[in-house]
N, C-alpha and C positions, 0 to 999 in steps of 0.2 A: 491827312494825306498831303504830301509835298509835291508841288509841281514847279517847273520852270517854264515861263511863258516866253516864247521866242517869236518875234515878229518878222515876217518875210513880206517885203513890198514888191508887188507885181504890177507892171504898167501894161495896159492894153489899149489900143487905139483902133478906130475905124472911121471911115468917111461917111458923113451923113449929108444928104442933099436936102437941106432945109431952106425954103424960100425966104429971101430977105435976111438971111443970116450970113455974116462975114466969116464966122468960125465954121470950118468944114470938118475939123478933126476934134473929137472929144477924147479926153484921157480919163479912164476909169481907174481909180486907185483901189486895189483890193488888198486888204490886210488879212493874211492867213496866220492864224495862231496855232502853233504847234505846242502841245503840252508834253513834257517829259516827266514821268512819275519817278520819284526816288525809289519806289518799290521795285522798279524794273532793273535797277542797277545795284541796289544794296538792301540787305535784310537787317533790321535793327537787332541788337544783342544787348544782354547785360554786359557791362563793360569789363567785368572780370572773367567772363566766359571766353577763354582763349580759343577753344574749339569752335564756338559760334563765330567769333570775330574772324578766325582763319577761313571758315567756310564762306562767310559773307564777302571777305576780301577776294577769295578765289572766284566767287560768282561775279564780282565787279570786274576782275581782270579778264575773265572769259568773255565778257560782253563789251569790253572797251579796249582790248589789247591792240586793235587796229586804229585806235584814235576815236575821239568823239568831239569834233570841233565845236559843236554847239555849246559844250560846257568847258572848252579849253583843255580837254584831255588829249595828251599827245600819244602817238603810237609807241608801244614798247616791245612789240614782237611782230616783225623784226624791228629792232632799234638800230637806226643808222647814226653813226657818230662820224662826222666829217673828218676830224683830225684830233690826235692826241700825241703829245710829245712827253716822253718819260726819260728822265735821267736815271738809268738803271744802276750804274756803279761808277762813281767818280774815280776810284783807284784804277780800274781797268780803262776808264774813258769810254763807257758804253752808253749810248743814247738810242732809244727806239722812237721812230716817228711813224705812228699809225695813221693811215688815211683810208677813208671810205670803209670804215669798220661796220660789219653787219653782225649783230648779236641776236641769236634766237634762243628761245627756251624760257624767257622770263614770264610768259603768260601762264606757265604751269608752276610758278613758284608756290611754296608752302609757307604759311605763317607758323613758326614754331614757338614764338613767344610774343605776347602783347601786354603792355602795361599803360594805363592812363591814370595819372595822379592828378585829380582835380583840385587838390589843395596846393600842390607845388606847380601846377600847370605845366606838366611835363608828360610827353608821350614817348613810348618806346615800341618799336616793331622789329622783331628778329625774323629774317626771311631766308629761305634756302631754295636754290634752284639749280637744275642741271642745264648748263648753257653751252652753246657752240659759237665760235667766233671765226669769221672769214674776213681777211683784211689785206690791204697792201701795206708793206712795211719798208722803211729805210733803216738799215742797221748802220749806225754811225759810230765809228771808232775815232773819237776826237783826238787822241794823242797821235794817231797815225794819219789823221786828216784823210780818212777814207770812208766811203759810203757804199753800201751794198743794198740793192733794191730787189724786191720780189714779193711773192704772195706768202701769207702767214695764215695758218689755221690752228685752232685750239679747241679743246673741249674739257670741261671741268665741272665740279660741283662747288658752288660758292655759298657761303653764309654771310649775310650782311645785316648788321644791327644799326638801325637808324634811330637817333634820339632827336627830339624836336620840341619846341614850345607848343603848348596847346591851351590857348586861352579861349574864353567865351566872350563873344561880343553880341550886343543887342541891336537888331535892325528891324524897324517897324514892329516892335513888340515881340519879336521872336529872337531866340538865342542861336547863334551860329558859332562853330568852331573856327578859330583863327590860328592856323598852324604856322609856326615860325620856321626859320631856317634850320635845316637838319645837319647833324654831323653823323657820318657813317663809318663804322669799322668793318673790316673785311677779313674773312678767313677762307682760304682755299682748302677743301677737304681732300686728302690723298694727293697723289701725284697727277698733275694735269698732263694731258696729251697735247704736245705742241709740235708742229711741223713747219718747216720752211720749205718753199718751193725748191725743186731739185736743182735748178740753175742757181738760185740764190745760195743754197747750202754748198753747192759745188764751188762757187766763186770764193766763198769764205774759206773753205777747206784748202783750196789751192793757193791762197794768198800766204806767203811766207811770214809776213809781219803779223797777220791775224793769227796764224798758227802758234806764234810765240805766246799769245795771250790765252790760248786754249786751256792750259793746266789750271791757271788761276780761275778762269770762268767755270770749268768743270767742277771745281771744288765747292762752288756755291750756286751751281746751275739751278737747282730746285728752288731755292729761296728767291733767286732773281726772276725766274719764270713766274712765280706766284706774285711777286711784287708788281710785275707788269700787268698781269691779269687783274689784280685788284684795282689798279688805277683805271683800267679800261672799264671794268664792270661796275665800279662805284657810280659811274654815270648812269647806268641802268637803274640802280636803286634811287638815285636822285630824281630821275624822271618819274618813278613810281610814287614817291612822296609828293612830288609836284602835282601829279594827277589827283592824289587824295586831297591835296590842298585845294585844288580847283573844285572838286565835288563838294567839299566842306563849305565852300563859299556859296554854292548853289542851293543847298538844302539845309534846313535847320537841324538842330541836334537830335530831334526825335526820329530822323531818318536813319540814324546810326545806333543810338543807344536808348534803351527803355528805362534806364534808372538814373539818368542825369537830368 
């Protein structure tokens, strides 16, 4: 059974009238030990059982999506991204600056594939989620030296495939997974629903210079929208892998797999 022991230090003081004693205040140090069971976060699986790994990961997500600071687990739903700058199309001169981006839906993601090669020390996780995005955006047309600002919303289905190193390290006689940096590929399924605020869209539509760029933009609008969404949403998958990295550091391998 795996536990993480966390120490919380509490100070308590009171005045004592003790004759012939100069010290009137005594400090009592209380150490409160809080144990976190791995079983409450994750159910161990046979490593090639994708269905079990998927269910275990979804259980983990459902219990930690709001964050779990004691283990270094960050919130993922909603996931707040302070800023993202994306060069969408150099020929058009289109750059999007997202600010205060709010992403929801990641807590309900599904694991559609999982591989762990213990000989090559490589892990792969393929995830799918229906997500919604609400953000402020600056639409910059660099060749025109113009910027349009306003709200942005989107909803889409995304598939992310993350590959990462997965080595075993020994600490105090137990083996732990050491997950390396990940690389993530992204695919947007179907056509995303993207909307700009009415004032923002109106300002772009009424601008004569921006209107001249519209035919070229419309010809590849779908691909450009998907590109922007992938850049934003990859940050969500990176946070998920980071959280798995944190929990892997907290519990030994037996918390996750029964056959390694």
